[in-house]
Each structure stands twice: as structure tokens, then as C-alpha cells.
C-alpha positions, 0 to 999 in steps of 0.5 A: 338714817334715811326715811324708807320710801313707801314704794320700797316697802313690802305689803306686810311692812306697809300694813304694819306701818299703817297700824303703828301710825293709827295707834300713835294717833289715838287719844289716851282714852281710845288707846286704853279702850283698844288695848283692853278690847284686845286683852279681853278678846285674847282672854276669851279665846284662851278660855274657849280653848280650854275644853278639858273638864275636871273629870277628864283631867282626873282620868288622865292623871290616874292613867299616868300614875298607874304606870309608876312602879309600886303604885297598885290598884288600891292606891289608885282607887284611893287617889281616885276617891279623893279626887272625886270627893274634892271635885264633887264627882261621882265615884 
């Protein structure tokens, strides 16, 4: 297959090609450092995205099970007390 000329590439293709070339030219140490940095940045971004607390999750769970037929107020109260005990929350 013939090599694609640089002038025929779209801007997005050219940027992707430049990134690929820079990755291929990295030494092993630089490549590992780059990948670890990207992984850590993604992991931290994911952790920041989690905003629901245990209490909010428990409240949503109790709301969800309250709509189930046969689950009464006493059962929901007992489950709520167990959740509070497990999470260290205040009833």
C-alpha cells in the first residue's frame, strides 16, 4: 500500500499521526511514565466524578424498595436501621 501524503491528510489525521510518532520515539522509561501518568489522571478524574455519599445511596435504595409490593414500612425501617448500623450513620 502506498504511503499517504501528508498534504492529503485531514487535520485530525495529522494530529493523530504526530502523537503516534511521538509515542513510538519514546524510550521505555518515558513510555511507562507517560502511560502511568495517563492512567493516574483518568483514575483521579473518575474518583472526582463520584459525588454520591453512602447516605445518599442508602436513601435511594430505600426509596426503590419502598415501591415493591409486599415491602411495608416496618421492613423498610428495619433495612434502614441495618444500613445505618453498617455505614455508621445516625438513624
